N, C-alpha and C positions, 0 to 999 in steps of 0.2 A: 222622536221621543222628547219631552219635555223636561223642564229641570228635575222635577220630581222624580221622573222614570230614570234619568240618570244618577242621580243620588243613589236612589232604590239600588239600581244593579251595582255602583261601586261599592257600597255598603256589604251588600249580599255577596257578590265576587268577593272581596277580601273576608269574609267570614268562610265561605267555600273553600278558601286557599287555607285556611288558619285554622278551621277549627278541628277537635278529634274527630276521628273517623268516626263514631256513633252519632255525633251530632251535624255530620256533615249532609244529611238531608234536609236540614231544616232551611237551609236559605232556597234549594229548589221547591220545599213545598211552600214557602212563602211566595214564592214567584208565581206558582199555580194558582195560589188563593187570593193576591192581593193583585195583579197587575191584569191588565185587557192585552187582547193583541193587538191594538193599536199602539203599543208602547214597542218600541224596536227599531233595527238599522236596517236599510234597504241597499244593500250591496250588490250592485248590477242586478240580476235576476232574482237573486237569494233574499228574502226575507228573513231577518233574524230577530223573532222576538224574543221578550227577557227572558221565557222560560231556555230557549235554544242558544243565547249568552252564555245562561250559568250552566247549561250544559257542557259548554264547550271550556267553560272554566274549570268545571269537574274533572273532564276529560284532561285537561293540563295535570292538574292535581295529581291525577292517580298515576298517570306517567313521571311527574318528576319525584314522587314519593315512593315509587315502584312498588304501589297498591295492588293487589290479584285476589282472585278466589283464594280460599283456602283449601279447596278441592279443585278437582279437574270439571270439565265442562260437562253437564250433563244432558240427557235427551232433550230438553226443555231448552237448553241454548243452542243445542245444534239446529231445534225445530226454528227457532228466531233468526239464526241466521239463515238457514233455506228462506224462510219468509221473506227478509230482506233480499235476498237473492234474486228470486224470480219477481220480484215489487219492480226491482230496478232492471232486471231482463226483459220484463214485457214492454216497457216503455217502445221499443224498438218495433213494435205490432201496431202501433199509433200513428195518425196524421203526421201530428207535430213532435215528432221524437224528442227536439230538445226542449220543447216546454214541460212535456209529458216528464219527461226526466228530470228537471227542475223539481216537481212536484213530488216525485217518486224519492227522490234524496231528501225531501222535507218529511214525507213519511216516514223512511227507515230510520234517518237522524233522528226524529223524534221518540219511535218507537224502540229503537237500539240504544241510545243514547241514555235514557231515562231508565230501561230494562237493566243496562250492564253498569251503568253507575250504582245504582239501587243493590244489584248483587254484589258489587265491592264493599257499600258500605254495611249493610247487614247481613249480619253472618249467624244470628242465632236467636234461641228465644230472647233471651235480655235483649239485643239489638230490636227484636220485635216489639217488645213492652215498649221500648222506648220512644219508636217512632209513631205507634200509635198513640202515645201519650204526646208527642209531639201534633199530630194529625185533632186531636180534641181540643188542644188549647189554639192551635189556630183557627179553628173553625167556630169557637164560641164567639170573638171579635165581630165574624163574618156573619155568624147569624142574627148578631145584634143590627148590623147595618142592612142586611136585608130585611129584616123586620120590619125596621123604619122606611125601608125604601117601598114595601108593599103597604104601609100605612100612609105614608104621602106622596107616594107615585113618583117620586126623583131619586134617581140614580147618583150617589155621590161619586161613583168611579168614573163619571163621565169626563172629571177634569182630566183623566190619563189619556182620552181618546180612545175610539173602539166600539164605544156602546154610548147610546143616547142617554139624554138628562132624563126624559120622559119616561117613563116605563110604560109596557105595553099594556093596552087594557082589553081584554077579551071578556064579551059578555056579562060585562059591569064589575068584572073583577082585575085587579092592578097584580099584573105576575112580575113579582120580581126576578131579576136576573144578575144583581151581584157585578162581580166582574167578566162575569162568563159571555159567550156570544147570544145565547139564548137562555130565555127561564127554567127550558126544560135539561139544560145540560148543566143549571146551577142545582135545579132540585135533584138531579140525577147524583151528582157529586155526594150530595148530604147522604142521600137513598144507600150509595155503595157504601159509604162509609161507615154507617150503624152498625154492622155486624163487626167491623173493628173495635168497635169501641168495646165491646164486651170481652175484648183481649186483657182492657186492664179493670175489669170488676174483683178480683181477687187480690190484687195489689195495691191499687188507684182508684178505689172504689167512688172517692167524690169527684175525681178527674173522669170516671167513665159514665158518672149520672149527667154529668154537665155535658160532655160530649156527645153524648145521645139526644138530651135537648136540643142541645146545639144542630142536629142532624135532622132531627124533626122539625125544628122551626123554620131549617133553610128548605126541606120539602114543603110545609104548608106556605110559606112564602112566596113558592114559585108559584100555588093555584093551577098545579098541570097534573094531568091523571098518570102520565108516564111516571113521574119519580113517586106517585103515591102507590101504584102498583109494583116498582120496584124495591120500594120499602117493604111492602107485604112479601115479596119473594125473598127477600131477605132475611126479615123475621122468619118466614116459614123454614128457610133453612137452617136458620140456628135451632129452631125446634126439632129437626128431623135430628138433631143429635142423640135421644132417644130411642131412635129405631137404625143406628147407625150399622148394625151388625145385619140389617136385612135392607141395606139399599141395593143388594142386586133386584132383589123381590119389589122393589118400589119404582125401580127405573123401569123395569117392563111392565109392571100395572101402567105408569105413564104412556108407555108407545103403544099398548094396546088399549087403552082408554082413546089417545087419538085417533087410533085406527077405527074404533068403534064409532066415534063423532063422526067420522069422515064418511064413513057408510051411510049412518042414517041422518045426516044434514043433507039438504038440498044442495048447498054450497061448500066449497072446502073449508076443513074445519078451520082453516086458519082465519076464517070470515067471522070467528068470534071475536078478534081483534074490535071489527065492526062494532060489536055492542056496548064496548065497554068505555063508560063515559061517566066518571067520578066528580068532576067537577064542572059539569055542562059546556065545556069548550073543549073536548076532544076531537081528534081527526083520526079513529081508529078506523074510516073507512078507506081512508086513503092507503093505510100502511097494509090493509088486507089487499086490496086493489093492485098496490105495486107490486106484491109478491106474485099474484097470479099474470100481471103484465111479464115481469121479468121470465118468467117459465114460459109464456108464452112467444117470448123473444129470444129465447136461449141459445139458438144458433146466431146469433149476431154478436154474444159477449163470452161464450163460453171458454173459448182459446184464452184470451189475453185480454178480455176487457173490449170497452166501446168507447168511443168520443161523442157518440149522438142517444140520448135515452128521452129526449121531450116529446118523441111520439109514443112512448110507452104510456103515458097519462094525457087526459083532455087539460091540462093545465102546465106550465112549468115553474120556471124560479124568475126573479127579478134578476140576479146578478149573471144570467147565461141563457142565450136563445137556444142552445142546444140540448140544454140539461133538466131532467124532471126531479123533483125535490127526492132522493134516493133516502129516506129516512128509515135505513135499514142497514146497519152496519155490516153484517154478512153479506147482502147485496153489493154492497160500495165496494168491499173487496173484490167483487166480481165485477164490476163495472171498470176499476181498476187493473185489475190482472185476471180477470177469468176464473173460471171454476179452480185452476192450480192455487193461485192467492187466496181464495177462497177456504179452500180444502186446507191450506197449510195453516192458514189463521185458526180452523176449526180445529185443527189437529193440536196447536199450542194450547188452546185453551183445554180440548180432552187430556192432553199429558198432562197440564196441570192439576188435573182432576183426579188423574191416576195417581199423582206424586202424592197428592195428601192423603188418599185411600193406603198407599204404598208405606207412606211414614210412619200412619196410626196401626198398620197389621205389625211393622217391622221393629217398633219401638214398643214392645206391651208395658215396658219398666216405666213408663212416663208415668207421672201422675195424673189423675182426671183432669187439675185445671188446664196442665201443658197440652193435654190431647184437646180439651175445648177450643186453646188456642190454636191449634191447627186447622180444627173443624170449623172456626171464625172465617179463617182465610177462605177456606172454600165455599162458606156462605157467601162473602163477599163477591168472590168469583161467581157464584152462581148469579148474584144480584146483577154483574155487570153482563153474565151471557143472557140472560132474560131481557135485558133492557135492549141489547143490540138489536132486537126484532123492530125495533119502532123506534130508536134514535141511533143517529149517525155521530160520533165524539169527531167535531172539527174546530176545537179551540184546545185552550191548556186542561181540560177534562181528559184528555187522554193520559195526563200522568198518572192517574189513578188506577186505569185499567194496567200500565207497566209497573207500578208501585206492586199492585197486589201479585201480578205473576213472579216480577222479582222474589217478594218477598218466599212464596212460595217454593221457588228454585233455590234458592238461598237456604230456608230454615228445614227444609225437606233432606236437600241432599247433606246439610250439618248433622241432623240427627240420624239419618240412617247410618252415616259414617260412624258416628259415635255410639251405635248399638252394641251393646254387651252381647256376644254370642252366649249359646245356652252351653254349659258345661258338659262334656262329653266324659263319661266315664270309661276307663281304658282298664278292662279286664283281660287278666294273661291267659292266653290260649293252652287248653287242657289236652294232652294229646290222649286216644285210647290206650296207650300203654300206661299211661300215667294213671289213668280211671283203674286199670285192671290191678295195678301193684297195691292203690290205696286200699279197691275191696278186700285184694288176698290179704295186705296185713290186720284190716279189721276182721275176718274171719279168722 
């Protein structure tokens, strides 16, 4: 960690401790947007990147200030705990137990640390708007820097370590990555944040427009097909707002459509990934073939994951002789902890979607603008869920998926708790004798 990173950590740690609760996410998000994985401390087998240091400071703040959830833990919270528990327990099934356990501790520390901190810091629609405004403002300078990188081919974040000075060039196109570990991850962050910018449209329109511009600039600067598709998924999910009352039909149409494609295509329907290339540099075939290979070798990893995937594909990765390039977050969960970990992760996502729907159904008195804010969270989550088929988050980009889940867990639970029940009109019971007497008197 060089002097710039040390100063950055000190300033943001002090800010994280001293800022009011609604501003507390700011230092965490600054760390996610402007620090590389190369900036950090190594203590024994543990590697504390900047974001992990800030999470530790945040946990200390919560303990000292006795900050907590305003309501009891919900189903989404317990599923996060179950996911983390199996991620740790599954390490005993691997050959190098201690090494794998350290890796899983990092996975759980990142996921649960970010999720539960943001659950504590963000509790209402007002907090949601404030956090989205923070994201928009932080992405604007980042988009400018990445735009310059795309134009010049030089990454200014290289001074922090962890990223190369000269940007990757593929098929004659410079792929900007900023502080992130890969251009695809950088562009994905811009894509999944795009729906969150619409949360600001009603109250902070200028900031919303600037944030949307920043997100699109980041996506285009990355020059990658994946982020462009993720952007389209996010926009498509936002447009489904007008069909929000027919989502059950939409889901069934999607499922039946996939089954129909699988029946008429010579290859499995997921091989449509191989035909997608929006920038002339896509590796869609690899992503489709990886799914097929994982299914063929399911006996190796279904219970608790596997240590070797190199034989799954005809090529491997530079950083390991035992691994293939697992560019699928769902399959990566399977490699780490088998089908149980994969299904728990999917259950987390499914429960978050369910909470979005339940919030909209059980709070009918919310204004349309407030309901759309909740829908925008679901659109961002959908963009994440779709891109997981082709991208594995392995750097600070993980902050944004757990941020989205935390916002859904907090805002959904808060609004459902505050919903006003329908008034029940209590009518006095009328006995048969009273009716008889009333009729007699009238006669």
